N, CA, C and O of each residue as an XYZ file, in Angstrom:
472
protein
N      -6.536      9.737     44.646
C      -7.724      9.271     43.843
C      -9.047      9.220     44.898
O      -9.070      8.766     46.042
N      -9.980      9.754     44.234
C     -11.315      9.629     45.195
C     -11.725      8.396     45.380
O     -11.601      7.572     44.474
N     -12.261      8.082     46.543
C     -12.798      6.694     46.961
C     -14.354      6.881     46.552
O     -14.979      7.940     46.501
N     -14.833      5.512     46.261
C     -16.075      5.342     45.892
C     -17.172      5.770     47.152
O     -16.895      5.598     48.339
N     -18.240      6.257     46.751
C     -19.402      6.679     47.780
C     -19.932      5.515     48.534
O     -20.367      4.612     47.820
N     -20.001      5.305     50.011
C     -20.397      4.025     50.501
C     -21.599      4.438     50.830
O     -21.755      5.616     51.151
N     -22.694      3.525     50.810
C     -24.081      3.753     51.578
C     -23.943      3.636     53.106
O     -23.276      2.814     53.733
N     -24.688      4.598     53.552
C     -24.968      4.954     54.874
C     -25.930      3.568     55.546
O     -26.401      2.862     54.655
N     -26.204      3.196     56.735
C     -26.829      2.162     56.874
C     -28.546      2.456     56.641
O     -29.383      1.570     56.465
N     -28.790      3.811     56.686
C     -30.138      4.436     56.531
C     -30.605      4.241     55.152
O     -31.745      3.878     54.864
N     -29.425      4.565     54.099
C     -29.738      4.275     53.010
C     -29.826      2.964     52.429
O     -30.517      2.775     51.428
N     -29.250      2.152     52.922
C     -29.252      0.873     52.481
C     -30.297      0.357     53.035
O     -30.899     -0.331     52.210
N     -30.881      0.370     54.229
C     -32.079      0.197     54.628
C     -33.503      0.509     53.603
O     -34.496     -0.218     53.565
N     -33.347      1.479     52.994
C     -34.147      2.319     52.250
C     -34.015      1.754     50.932
O     -35.080      1.508     50.365
N     -32.870      1.472     50.269
C     -32.753      1.270     48.904
C     -33.599     -0.179     48.502
O     -34.346     -0.173     47.524
N     -33.408     -1.479     49.379
C     -34.118     -2.635     48.976
C     -35.574     -2.428     48.961
O     -36.186     -2.929     48.018
N     -36.306     -1.690     49.960
C     -37.849     -1.765     49.999
C     -38.371     -0.841     48.739
O     -39.381     -1.108     48.089
N     -37.530      0.267     48.510
C     -37.733      1.135     47.433
C     -37.670      0.116     45.897
O     -38.609     -0.031     45.114
N     -36.477     -0.407     45.795
C     -36.289     -1.232     44.662
C     -37.601     -2.151     44.501
O     -38.190     -2.162     43.420
N     -37.998     -2.831     45.461
C     -38.694     -3.920     45.446
C     -40.388     -3.325     45.246
O     -41.301     -4.062     44.874
N     -40.536     -2.048     45.533
C     -41.735     -1.462     45.363
C     -42.058     -0.781     44.037
O     -43.183     -0.651     43.556
N     -40.933     -0.377     43.532
C     -40.842      0.397     42.292
C     -40.471     -0.043     41.004
O     -40.588      0.731     40.054
N     -40.081     -1.072     40.868
C     -39.126     -1.751     39.706
C     -40.061     -2.654     39.135
O     -40.925     -3.202     39.821
N     -39.904     -2.879     37.634
C     -40.657     -3.731     36.959
C     -40.566     -5.453     37.429
O     -41.500     -6.246     37.536
N     -39.193     -5.666     37.638
C     -38.632     -6.927     37.826
C     -37.826     -7.066     39.198
O     -36.655     -7.431     39.293
N     -38.745     -6.677     40.322
C     -37.803     -6.311     41.654
C     -36.947     -7.326     42.005
O     -35.884     -6.996     42.532
N     -37.229     -8.737     41.790
C     -36.463     -9.785     42.125
C     -35.228     -9.735     41.498
O     -34.296     -9.933     42.277
N     -34.928     -9.543     40.393
C     -33.808     -9.217     39.537
C     -32.904     -8.182     40.012
O     -31.707     -8.333     40.260
N     -33.711     -6.922     40.136
C     -33.076     -5.828     40.562
C     -32.493     -5.809     41.771
O     -31.363     -5.324     41.838
N     -33.136     -6.331     42.992
C     -32.611     -6.612     44.445
C     -31.384     -7.505     44.367
O     -30.405     -7.381     45.104
N     -31.522     -8.434     43.394
C     -30.244     -9.466     43.287
C     -29.118     -8.697     42.699
O     -27.997     -8.858     43.183
N     -29.273     -7.981     41.834
C     -28.112     -7.316     41.319
C     -27.432     -6.169     42.203
O     -26.214     -6.016     42.288
N     -28.344     -5.426     42.816
C     -27.889     -4.569     43.857
C     -26.862     -5.511     44.799
O     -25.664     -5.304     44.992
N     -27.531     -6.399     45.229
C     -26.676     -7.085     46.556
C     -25.652     -7.818     45.927
O     -24.739     -8.083     46.710
N     -25.459     -8.322     44.550
C     -24.598     -8.956     44.310
C     -23.347     -8.002     44.279
O     -22.259     -8.341     44.744
N     -23.556     -6.959     43.778
C     -22.627     -5.413     43.677
C     -22.167     -5.434     45.246
O     -20.984     -5.537     45.573
N     -23.158     -5.332     46.103
C     -22.793     -4.562     47.367
C     -22.048     -5.537     48.328
O     -21.128     -5.189     49.068
N     -22.616     -6.962     48.217
C     -22.060     -8.072     49.021
C     -20.799     -8.755     48.591
O     -19.763     -8.872     49.246
N     -21.042     -9.164     47.450
C     -19.974     -9.899     46.616
C     -18.854     -9.037     46.089
O     -17.795     -9.566     45.750
N     -19.035     -7.757     46.005
C     -18.175     -6.898     45.038
C     -17.675     -6.881     43.798
O     -16.606     -6.466     43.352
N     -18.962     -7.591     43.113
C     -18.968     -7.976     41.806
C     -19.400     -6.654     40.835
O     -20.314     -5.849     41.012
N     -18.469     -6.729     39.819
C     -18.552     -5.578     38.811
C     -20.052     -5.778     37.926
O     -20.686     -6.817     37.745
N     -20.331     -4.473     37.492
C     -21.872     -4.753     36.669
C     -21.655     -5.684     35.566
O     -22.490     -6.539     35.273
N     -20.363     -5.509     34.844
C     -19.943     -6.330     33.458
C     -20.072     -8.038     34.182
O     -20.718     -8.938     33.645
N     -19.394     -8.164     35.327
C     -19.389     -9.549     36.072
C     -20.778    -10.241     36.033
O     -20.999    -11.371     35.599
N     -21.770     -9.279     36.617
C     -23.150     -9.427     37.043
C     -24.011     -9.913     35.726
O     -24.848    -10.815     35.714
N     -23.615     -9.130     34.672
C     -24.333     -9.321     33.666
C     -23.973    -10.679     32.803
O     -24.796    -11.143     32.014
N     -22.799    -11.226     32.993
C     -22.188    -12.396     32.434
C     -22.332    -13.791     33.107
O     -22.124    -14.891     32.595
N     -22.693    -13.527     34.240
C     -23.087    -14.953     35.425
C     -24.080    -15.567     34.747
O     -24.882    -14.975     34.024
N     -24.056    -16.997     34.997
C     -25.157    -17.913     34.713
C     -25.782    -18.605     35.982
O     -25.219    -18.695     37.073
N     -26.953    -19.049     35.687
C     -27.554    -19.812     36.967
C     -26.611    -21.009     37.361
O     -26.591    -21.364     38.539
N     -25.919    -21.571     36.534
C     -25.158    -22.728     37.123
C     -23.909    -22.289     37.788
O     -23.254    -23.183     38.325
N     -23.413    -20.955     37.858
C     -22.539    -20.491     38.594
C     -22.862    -20.457     39.853
O     -21.946    -20.517     40.673
N     -24.169    -20.357     40.285
C     -24.567    -20.111     41.652
C     -25.542    -21.460     42.123
O     -26.000    -21.643     43.251
N     -25.710    -22.308     40.965
C     -26.648    -23.440     41.512
C     -26.223    -24.804     41.004
O     -26.080    -25.038     39.804
N     -26.018    -25.743     42.018
C     -25.698    -27.086     41.482
C     -26.813    -27.960     40.578
O     -28.019    -27.829     40.787
N     -26.335    -28.776     39.652
C     -27.515    -29.401     39.020
C     -28.538    -29.871     39.765
O     -29.613    -29.957     39.171
N     -28.499    -30.292     41.216
C     -29.346    -30.784     41.759
C     -30.264    -29.728     42.423
O     -31.193    -30.046     43.165
N     -29.929    -28.401     42.096
C     -30.979    -27.166     42.536
C     -30.384    -26.697     43.971
O     -30.817    -25.651     44.453
N     -29.512    -27.364     44.585
C     -28.830    -26.770     45.651
C     -28.031    -25.327     45.244
O     -27.458    -25.152     44.168
N     -28.116    -24.385     46.283
C     -27.461    -23.294     45.939
C     -25.940    -23.617     46.345
O     -25.694    -24.538     47.123
N     -24.807    -22.718     45.714
C     -23.693    -22.860     46.118
C     -23.425    -21.718     47.068
O     -24.009    -20.640     46.954
N     -22.515    -21.977     48.025
C     -22.105    -20.976     49.055
C     -20.932    -20.216     48.500
O     -20.680    -19.145     49.051
N     -20.072    -20.654     47.359
C     -19.377    -20.059     46.633
C     -19.292    -20.015     45.296
O     -19.476    -21.129     44.807
N     -19.071    -19.113     44.455
C     -19.146    -19.124     43.112
C     -17.892    -18.893     42.532
O     -17.182    -17.954     42.894
N     -17.481    -19.909     41.409
C     -16.118    -19.431     40.830
C     -16.605    -18.575     39.658
O     -17.468    -19.004     38.893
N     -16.053    -17.366     39.518
C     -16.415    -16.695     38.169
C     -15.429    -17.112     37.071
O     -14.277    -17.287     37.469
N     -15.630    -17.280     35.934
C     -14.776    -17.666     34.755
C     -13.860    -16.572     34.495
O     -14.192    -15.428     34.807
N     -12.687    -16.823     33.930
C     -11.758    -15.977     33.554
C     -12.461    -14.869     32.501
O     -12.197    -13.668     32.550
N     -13.259    -15.380     31.683
C     -13.859    -14.612     30.583
C     -14.802    -13.533     31.231
O     -15.084    -12.481     30.656
N     -15.218    -13.845     32.344
C     -16.343    -12.791     33.065
C     -15.633    -11.629     33.662
O     -16.034    -10.466     33.619
N     -14.246    -12.168     34.374
C     -13.760    -11.025     35.388
C     -12.864     -9.923     34.476
O     -12.565    -10.080     33.292
N     -12.541     -8.864     35.253
C     -11.438     -8.130     34.879
C     -10.414     -8.435     34.725
O     -10.226     -9.304     35.577
N      -9.357     -8.278     34.057
C      -8.063     -8.944     34.042
C      -8.106    -10.269     33.689
O      -7.042    -10.884     33.765
N      -9.198    -10.918     33.280
C      -9.192    -12.312     32.565
C      -8.475    -13.117     33.660
O      -7.586    -13.902     33.330
N      -8.877    -12.934     35.158
C      -8.291    -13.721     36.047
C      -9.648    -14.509     36.883
O     -10.647    -13.894     37.256
N      -9.462    -15.739     37.042
C     -10.681    -16.490     37.587
C     -10.486    -16.013     39.300
O      -9.435    -15.778     39.896
N     -11.584    -15.984     39.698
C     -11.875    -15.531     41.128
C     -13.025    -16.086     41.924
O     -13.887    -16.437     41.118
N     -13.304    -16.254     42.833
C     -14.293    -17.064     43.755
C     -14.909    -15.644     44.705
O     -14.288    -14.753     45.283
N     -16.430    -15.908     44.558
C     -17.212    -14.988     45.298
C     -17.822    -15.904     46.298
O     -17.892    -17.131     46.228
N     -18.274    -15.084     47.280
C     -19.166    -16.056     48.521
C     -20.563    -15.364     48.596
O     -20.709    -14.150     48.740
N     -21.488    -16.196     48.492
C     -23.078    -15.877     48.948
C     -23.084    -16.013     50.367
O     -23.452    -17.163     50.603
N     -22.854    -15.394     51.435
C     -22.820    -15.848     52.734
C     -23.813    -14.594     53.424
O     -24.209    -14.705     54.584
N     -24.113    -13.562     52.690
C     -25.219    -12.502     53.396
C     -26.406    -13.156     53.073
O     -26.591    -13.736     52.004
N     -27.498    -13.041     54.299
C     -28.679    -13.577     54.399
C     -29.556    -13.045     53.251
O     -30.330    -13.700     52.553
N     -29.289    -11.762     53.193
C     -30.288    -11.027     52.491
C     -29.874    -11.330     50.887
O     -30.702    -11.227     49.981
N     -28.705    -11.655     50.704
C     -28.278    -12.117     49.426
C     -28.795    -13.440     48.908
O     -29.306    -13.590     47.798
N     -28.612    -14.394     49.823
C     -28.980    -15.739     49.444
C     -30.611    -15.737     49.365
O     -31.056    -16.596     48.604
N     -31.541    -14.947     49.997
C     -32.762    -14.895     49.874
C     -32.994    -14.156     48.265
O     -33.483    -14.715     47.284
N     -32.647    -13.204     48.326
C     -32.638    -12.630     46.722
C     -32.367    -13.818     45.632
O     -33.163    -14.046     44.722
N     -31.194    -14.523     45.817
C     -30.986    -15.490     45.082
C     -31.876    -16.201     44.870
O     -32.312    -16.294     43.723
N     -32.523    -17.058     46.111
C     -33.498    -18.187     45.939
C     -34.845    -17.341     45.434
O     -35.617    -18.070     44.810
N     -35.250    -16.093     45.557
C     -36.335    -15.501     45.130
C     -36.298    -15.381     43.358
O     -37.247    -15.579     42.599
N     -35.115    -15.056     43.054
C     -34.907    -14.915     41.667
C     -34.892    -16.226     40.867
O     -35.253    -16.268     39.690
N     -34.423    -17.385     41.615
C     -34.341    -18.689     40.633
C     -35.683    -19.013     40.803
O     -36.156    -19.399     39.734
N     -36.511    -19.012     41.743
C     -37.861    -19.391     42.035
C     -38.448    -18.599     41.070
O     -39.199    -19.251     40.344
N     -38.370    -17.393     40.795
C     -39.289    -16.689     39.565
C     -38.750    -17.458     38.163
O     -39.592    -17.892     37.376
N     -37.675    -17.570     37.955
C     -37.116    -18.097     36.765
C     -37.968    -19.622     36.424
O     -38.499    -19.909     35.351
N     -37.918    -20.452     37.634
C     -38.837    -21.700     37.504
C     -40.296    -21.592     37.268
O     -40.884    -22.152     36.343
N     -40.875    -20.786     38.224
C     -42.047    -20.389     38.074
C     -42.496    -19.846     36.538
O     -43.594    -20.094     36.039
N     -41.774    -19.310     36.094
C     -42.183    -18.664     34.604
C     -41.510    -19.363     33.765
O     -41.460    -18.886     32.631
N     -40.832    -20.597     33.988
C     -40.235    -21.276     32.903
C     -39.215    -20.662     31.935
O     -39.155    -20.918     30.732
N     -38.396    -19.793     32.633
C     -37.476    -19.215     31.948
C     -36.087    -20.197     31.744
O     -35.620    -20.878     32.658
N     -35.589    -20.140     30.522
C     -34.518    -20.851     30.523
C     -33.257    -21.111     31.578
O     -32.662    -20.079     31.891
N     -32.835    -22.176     32.089
C     -31.693    -22.235     32.964
C     -30.610    -22.843     32.355
O     -30.754    -23.569     31.372
N     -29.561    -22.612     32.848
C     -28.197    -22.954     32.365
C     -28.103    -24.423     31.940
O     -27.308    -24.785     31.073
N     -29.036    -25.359     32.650
C     -28.864    -26.882     32.463
C     -30.195    -27.192     31.600
O     -30.655    -28.334     31.598
N     -30.734    -26.266     30.950
C     -31.779    -26.571     30.069
C     -31.594    -27.514     29.101
O     -30.762    -27.239     28.236
N     -32.235    -28.689     29.024
C     -31.919    -30.038     28.223
C     -32.196    -29.486     26.616
O     -31.586    -30.132     25.763
N     -32.841    -28.637     26.242
C     -33.030    -28.027     24.805
C     -31.760    -27.462     24.374
O     -31.426    -27.569     23.194
N     -30.958    -26.818     25.300
C     -30.076    -26.015     25.116
C     -28.805    -26.987     24.800
O     -28.004    -26.676     23.919
N     -28.674    -28.093     25.510
C     -27.561    -29.005     25.278
C     -27.741    -30.289     24.829
O     -26.895    -31.183     24.794
N     -29.285    -30.346     24.369
C     -29.676    -31.690     23.601
C     -29.643    -32.766     24.471
O     -29.463    -33.882     23.983
N     -29.808    -32.620     25.895
C     -29.977    -33.546     26.754
C     -28.579    -34.063     27.591
O     -28.504    -34.797     28.577
N     -27.588    -33.442     26.870
C     -26.235    -33.682     27.551
C     -26.080    -32.219     28.612
O     -26.406    -31.078     28.285
N     -25.502    -32.640     29.916
C     -25.266    -31.589     30.851
C     -23.636    -31.053     30.338
O     -22.812    -31.709     29.700
N     -23.544    -29.957     30.744
C     -22.429    -29.518     30.473
C     -21.226    -29.817     31.309
O     -21.420    -30.137     32.482
N     -19.999    -29.750     30.840
C     -19.034    -30.197     31.961
C     -18.390    -28.799     32.677
O     -17.587    -28.894     33.605
């Protein structure tokens, strides 16, 4: 069975600045790339995660996130870790953008009618 192609260090260093310079929403796109590279998340998992998976209600970032069984392949809950410096910075940038643009968050009171999810 053929193995997946791995980025060489030069390709990796070129990928992020190019993505930041050429994409319409670079904060999101860089975060998606880094979640796949550093957390080993699949595209379908990345598409289904929520802000609450990576952020406490207080606003602090989680170092580890538990992916729900409905999100993962094989319907098994698993944990991913946000330990890479570039990944943490990208996550902070994306969350700051969402807050600045007032995009709805997982703990949006209008969504839960004033009650936080359990």
